[in-house]
N, CA, C and O atoms as a DFTB+ gen file, in Angstrom:
296 C
 N C O
     1  1     -41.601      -9.286      19.301
     2  2     -41.505      -8.321      20.276
     3  2     -40.542      -6.869      20.088
     4  3     -39.415      -6.757      19.606
     5  1     -41.283      -6.024      20.556
     6  2     -40.187      -4.982      20.647
     7  2     -39.338      -4.518      21.996
     8  3     -38.161      -4.201      22.170
     9  1     -41.145      -4.692      23.363
    10  2     -40.454      -4.488      24.293
    11  2     -40.895      -4.949      25.304
    12  3     -41.970      -5.296      24.815
    13  1     -40.981      -5.299      26.491
    14  2     -41.702      -5.668      27.465
    15  2     -41.381      -5.280      29.262
    16  3     -40.355      -5.615      29.855
    17  1     -42.542      -4.507      29.870
    18  2     -42.270      -4.456      30.837
    19  2     -43.345      -5.348      31.817
    20  3     -44.186      -6.126      31.366
    21  1     -43.134      -5.070      33.183
    22  2     -43.884      -5.930      34.362
    23  2     -44.376      -4.957      34.920
    24  3     -43.759      -3.895      34.834
    25  1     -45.798      -5.009      35.762
    26  2     -46.320      -4.646      36.330
    27  2     -45.909      -5.036      37.748
    28  3     -45.111      -5.956      37.925
    29  1     -46.625      -4.113      39.110
    30  2     -46.255      -4.934      40.176
    31  2     -47.364      -5.966      40.858
    32  3     -47.306      -6.634      41.891
    33  1     -48.429      -5.815      39.821
    34  2     -49.413      -6.784      39.871
    35  2     -49.335      -8.253      38.958
    36  3     -50.179      -9.144      38.864
    37  1     -47.958      -8.131      38.320
    38  2     -48.158      -9.351      37.912
    39  2     -48.604      -9.200      35.906
    40  3     -48.466     -10.096      35.074
    41  1     -49.059      -7.966      35.699
    42  2     -49.476      -7.365      34.433
    43  2     -48.085      -7.410      33.546
    44  3     -47.047      -6.901      33.968
    45  1     -48.180      -8.069      32.281
    46  2     -46.832      -7.672      31.508
    47  2     -47.615      -7.040      30.297
    48  3     -48.613      -7.376      29.659
    49  1     -46.715      -5.955      30.252
    50  2     -47.213      -4.947      28.878
    51  2     -46.060      -5.974      27.548
    52  3     -45.075      -6.711      27.611
    53  1     -46.733      -5.558      26.752
    54  2     -45.572      -6.072      25.363
    55  2     -45.844      -4.713      24.430
    56  3     -46.628      -3.768      24.520
    57  1     -44.865      -5.070      23.549
    58  2     -45.049      -3.897      22.769
    59  2     -44.521      -4.975      21.750
    60  3     -43.570      -5.748      21.866
    61  1     -45.474      -4.792      20.648
    62  2     -44.950      -5.499      19.083
    63  2     -44.649      -4.994      17.977
    64  3     -44.974      -3.855      17.642
    65  1     -44.110      -5.647      17.410
    66  2     -43.681      -5.115      16.268
    67  2     -44.894      -4.731      15.064
    68  3     -44.663      -4.237      13.961
    69  1     -45.967      -5.033      15.509
    70  2     -47.125      -4.645      14.386
    71  2     -47.742      -3.862      15.337
    72  3     -48.927      -4.072      15.595
    73  1     -46.974      -2.780      16.036
    74  2     -47.998      -1.369      16.471
    75  2     -48.813      -1.407      17.639
    76  3     -49.371      -0.456      18.186
    77  1     -48.823      -2.944      18.051
    78  2     -49.854      -2.408      19.095
    79  2     -49.142      -3.090      20.301
    80  3     -48.533      -4.149      20.145
    81  1     -49.250      -2.309      21.802
    82  2     -49.221      -2.682      22.308
    83  2     -49.901      -3.042      23.569
    84  3     -50.865      -2.319      23.819
    85  1     -49.564      -4.287      24.722
    86  2     -51.046      -5.276      24.737
    87  2     -50.362      -5.612      26.716
    88  3     -49.233      -5.879      27.127
    89  1     -51.564      -5.440      27.382
    90  2     -51.361      -5.582      29.074
    91  2     -52.520      -7.070      29.028
    92  3     -53.738      -7.161      28.875
    93  1     -51.498      -8.009      29.229
    94  2     -51.616      -9.337      29.451
    95  2     -51.819      -9.658      31.041
    96  3     -50.885      -9.623      31.842
    97  1     -52.990      -9.932      31.341
    98  2     -52.969     -10.599      33.043
    99  2     -52.085     -11.739      33.283
   100  3     -51.553     -12.295      32.322
   101  1     -51.825     -12.245      34.816
   102  2     -50.792     -13.203      35.010
   103  2     -51.714     -15.059      34.184
   104  3     -51.064     -16.042      33.825
   105  1     -53.069     -14.944      34.137
   106  2     -53.739     -15.959      33.519
   107  2     -53.415     -16.050      32.120
   108  3     -53.345     -17.185      31.649
   109  1     -53.186     -14.973      31.298
   110  2     -52.832     -14.906      30.019
   111  2     -53.960     -14.205      29.169
   112  3     -53.869     -14.234      27.941
   113  1     -55.025     -13.574      29.788
   114  2     -56.139     -12.777      29.516
   115  2     -55.321     -11.351      28.975
   116  3     -54.325     -10.789      29.433
   117  1     -56.060     -11.077      27.980
   118  2     -55.472      -9.437      27.305
   119  2     -56.856      -8.480      28.292
   120  3     -58.086      -8.501      28.243
   121  1     -55.908      -7.772      29.067
   122  2     -56.809      -6.516      29.989
   123  2     -57.048      -5.441      28.932
   124  3     -58.056      -4.739      28.836
   125  1     -55.765      -5.417      28.009
   126  2     -56.293      -3.671      27.029
   127  2     -54.829      -3.759      25.978
   128  3     -53.884      -4.541      25.874
   129  1     -55.188      -2.709      25.418
   130  2     -54.323      -3.014      24.189
   131  2     -54.400      -1.703      23.596
   132  3     -55.555      -1.324      23.404
   133  1     -53.409      -0.837      23.225
   134  2     -53.712       0.263      22.216
   135  2     -52.455       0.016      20.933
   136  3     -51.320      -0.458      20.993
   137  1     -53.273       0.586      19.788
   138  2     -52.660      -0.033      18.365
   139  2     -52.367       1.972      17.784
   140  3     -53.075       2.942      17.512
   141  1     -50.792       1.615      17.870
   142  2     -50.113       2.715      17.290
   143  2     -50.192       2.688      15.642
   144  3     -50.067       3.709      14.965
   145  1     -50.371       1.643      15.207
   146  2     -50.268       1.395      13.917
   147  2     -51.188       2.752      13.042
   148  3     -50.675       3.456      12.172
   149  1     -52.339       2.851      13.435
   150  2     -53.177       4.077      12.465
   151  2     -52.185       5.252      12.751
   152  3     -52.306       5.946      11.741
   153  1     -51.252       5.875      13.582
   154  2     -50.399       7.019      13.684
   155  2     -49.017       6.683      12.460
   156  3     -48.238       7.611      12.243
   157  1     -48.858       5.653      11.901
   158  2     -47.458       5.553      11.420
   159  2     -46.374       5.298      12.337
   160  3     -45.216       5.356      11.924
   161  1     -46.685       4.963      13.793
   162  2     -45.267       4.985      14.460
   163  2     -45.269       3.520      14.949
   164  3     -46.021       2.617      14.583
   165  1     -44.420       3.482      15.716
   166  2     -44.310       1.758      16.299
   167  2     -43.496       2.136      17.782
   168  3     -42.570       2.917      17.999
   169  1     -44.219       1.280      18.634
   170  2     -43.650       1.685      19.700
   171  2     -42.163       0.326      19.791
   172  3     -42.204      -0.814      19.327
   173  1     -41.192       0.882      20.415
   174  2     -39.890       0.383      20.623
   175  2     -39.612       0.312      22.301
   176  3     -38.799      -0.539      22.661
   177  1     -40.085       0.947      23.084
   178  2     -39.610       0.749      24.639
   179  2     -41.101       1.063      25.465
   180  3     -42.052       1.740      25.074
   181  1     -40.944       0.374      26.640
   182  2     -42.629       0.755      27.351
   183  2     -41.941       0.563      28.645
   184  3     -40.913      -0.058      28.913
   185  1     -42.711       1.209      29.346
   186  2     -42.065       1.155      30.978
   187  2     -43.309       1.309      31.691
   188  3     -44.048       2.158      31.191
   189  1     -43.843       0.601      32.939
   190  2     -44.835       0.954      33.789
   191  2     -44.748       2.339      34.559
   192  3     -43.796       2.529      35.317
   193  1     -45.633       3.222      34.396
   194  2     -45.149       4.139      35.720
   195  2     -45.779       3.809      36.967
   196  3     -46.978       3.919      37.221
   197  1     -44.449       3.207      38.066
   198  2     -45.740       3.085      39.140
   199  2     -46.432       4.144      39.822
   200  3     -45.986       5.286      39.927
   201  1     -47.578       3.727      40.303
   202  2     -48.637       4.618      41.305
   203  2     -49.435       5.563      40.237
   204  3     -50.433       6.142      40.665
   205  1     -49.069       5.751      38.913
   206  2     -49.373       6.515      38.323
   207  2     -50.870       6.005      37.168
   208  3     -51.812       6.700      36.789
   209  1     -50.700       5.229      37.012
   210  2     -51.683       4.233      36.237
   211  2     -51.491       5.033      34.893
   212  3     -52.355       5.713      34.340
   213  1     -50.120       4.812      34.444
   214  2     -50.093       5.209      33.061
   215  2     -48.559       4.447      32.573
   216  3     -47.748       3.970      33.368
   217  1     -48.449       4.469      31.453
   218  2     -47.467       3.824      30.884
   219  2     -46.498       4.743      30.078
   220  3     -47.099       5.443      29.262
   221  1     -45.239       4.901      30.103
   222  2     -45.280       5.530      28.815
   223  2     -44.638       4.694      27.420
   224  3     -44.619       3.463      27.408
   225  1     -44.247       5.312      26.544
   226  2     -43.705       4.420      25.607
   227  2     -43.038       5.124      24.369
   228  3     -43.393       6.127      23.750
   229  1     -41.829       4.185      24.179
   230  2     -41.329       4.792      23.185
   231  2     -41.438       4.824      22.265
   232  3     -41.973       3.730      22.084
   233  1     -41.315       5.517      20.780
   234  2     -41.705       5.099      19.407
   235  2     -40.362       4.910      18.257
   236  3     -39.236       5.251      18.622
   237  1     -40.477       4.619      17.538
   238  2     -39.594       4.641      16.554
   239  2     -39.239       5.954      16.095
   240  3     -38.106       6.033      15.619
   241  1     -40.171       7.378      16.128
   242  2     -39.969       8.714      15.621
   243  2     -39.249       9.273      16.746
   244  3     -39.057      10.472      16.549
   245  1     -38.662       8.775      18.118
   246  2     -38.202       9.362      19.114
   247  2     -39.340       9.692      19.609
   248  3     -39.077      10.798      20.082
   249  1     -40.416       9.498      19.825
   250  2     -40.919      10.116      20.410
   251  2     -41.552       9.253      21.949
   252  3     -41.439       8.040      22.125
   253  1     -42.175      10.172      22.880
   254  2     -42.091       9.288      24.125
   255  2     -43.990       9.696      24.217
   256  3     -44.392      10.852      24.353
   257  1     -44.728       8.731      24.131
   258  2     -46.062       8.956      24.619
   259  2     -46.566       8.547      26.388
   260  3     -46.206       7.629      27.125
   261  1     -47.369       9.495      26.563
   262  2     -47.565       8.840      28.141
   263  2     -49.206       8.593      27.655
   264  3     -49.994       9.352      27.091
   265  1     -49.351       7.098      28.167
   266  2     -50.461       6.694      28.051
   267  2     -51.159       6.408      29.473
   268  3     -50.520       5.817      30.344
   269  1     -52.345       6.794      29.673
   270  2     -52.810       6.618      30.615
   271  2     -53.758       5.130      31.052
   272  3     -54.601       4.813      30.212
   273  1     -53.680       4.488      31.949
   274  2     -54.379       3.334      32.094
   275  2     -55.293       3.180      33.371
   276  3     -55.277       4.063      34.229
   277  1     -56.087       2.066      33.499
   278  2     -57.182       2.130      34.779
   279  2     -56.562       0.462      35.034
   280  3     -56.304      -0.557      34.394
   281  1     -56.540       0.989      36.397
   282  2     -56.074      -0.595      37.396
   283  2     -54.696      -1.521      37.086
   284  3     -54.438      -2.642      37.526
   285  1     -53.886      -0.657      36.162
   286  2     -52.727      -1.368      36.192
   287  2     -51.743      -1.947      37.115
   288  3     -50.915      -2.854      37.035
   289  1     -52.123      -1.087      38.050
   290  2     -50.749      -1.469      39.003
   291  2     -51.626      -2.035      40.488
   292  3     -51.008      -2.685      41.330
   293  1     -53.027      -1.717      40.663
   294  2     -54.113      -2.635      41.557
   295  2     -54.363      -4.222      41.318
   296  3     -55.177      -4.830      42.014
């Protein structure tokens, strides 16, 4: 695991060393994922942007990506 963030509704966002960012509901169900592997980049930091339905992902190349998500905070 490279990084973790918790949304206000209990969704856990994890950035893995496999290049995949996963959103997991309180019950353990996967509710979304983003795979950075095909870009050749790896996530090293993750932040939930409250009220914006977005994640900020920091990568090992020093790039910050903003990823729009649906219903992460609701």
